[in-house]
C-alpha positions in Angstrom: 145.2 151.3 132.2 143.6 154.6 132.1 145.0 157.9 133.6 143.9 161.1 134.6 145.4 164.4 134.8 146.7 165.5 137.6 148.2 168.8 138.7 151.0 169.7 141.8 152.8 172.6 142.6 157.0 172.5 142.4 159.2 175.0 143.0 160.8 176.4 139.6 164.2 175.6 140.1 163.8 172.1 141.7 161.3 171.1 138.4 164.0 172.6 136.3 167.4 171.0 138.0 165.0 167.5 138.1 163.9 168.2 134.7 167.7 168.3 133.7 168.8 165.3 135.4 165.6 163.3 134.0 166.3 164.3 130.8 170.3 162.6 130.8 168.4 159.0 132.3 165.8 159.5 129.4 163.1 159.7 131.7 160.7 162.6 132.0 158.6 164.1 135.1 155.4 162.3 134.4 157.2 158.8 134.2 159.5 159.7 137.2 156.4 161.0 139.3 154.6 157.4 138.2 157.2 155.4 139.1 157.7 156.8 142.9 153.9 156.3 142.9 154.6 153.0 142.2 157.1 152.5 144.6 155.5 153.7 146.8 152.8 151.3 146.3 154.5 148.5 146.2 156.9 150.1 149.7 153.9 151.0 151.3 155.2 154.1 152.4 158.4 156.2 151.1 160.7 154.8 149.0 163.5 156.1 150.7 164.2 157.6 154.1 163.1 160.8 155.3 165.5 162.0 158.1 166.7 165.2 159.6 170.6 165.6 158.5 172.2 165.1 162.0 175.0 167.7 163.1 176.7 164.3 164.4 177.0 163.5 160.9 178.8 166.7 160.1 180.8 166.3 162.5 182.3 162.4 161.9 183.0 163.8 158.3 184.4 166.8 159.7 187.1 164.4 161.5 187.5 162.2 158.4 188.9 165.2 156.4 191.1 166.4 158.8 192.5 162.8 159.4 192.5 162.3 155.7 194.7 166.0 155.8 197.2 165.0 158.7 198.0 162.3 157.1 199.1 164.1 153.7 202.4 165.2 153.0 201.9 168.1 151.3 199.6 169.5 153.9 201.3 172.5 155.1 202.4 172.3 158.7 202.4 175.0 161.8 204.7 174.6 164.8 202.1 176.8 166.8 198.6 178.3 166.7 200.2 181.3 166.5 201.6 180.5 163.5 199.0 179.6 161.4 197.4 182.8 162.3 200.2 184.8 160.9 199.9 182.8 157.7 196.1 183.7 157.7 197.4 187.7 158.1 195.4 187.6 161.7 
């Protein structure tokens, strides 16, 4: 298989973080890009979903966290909103 040199522009910090992660996986940047391109061809499109994170998802995660805290016996309890504000120094 013949290869050709290719130049791409990548944010410096993104490249450094990605390179470190790839190193932990035993891969280099060239191999990872080749894997991505092969998957792109195999799937006839991007090999992952590209979406804008939904604020609804953040809300659902907040509800789940609140539910978890409400069931935790170690979570501090307040008898009024004013009491909570006082505890925060407001």
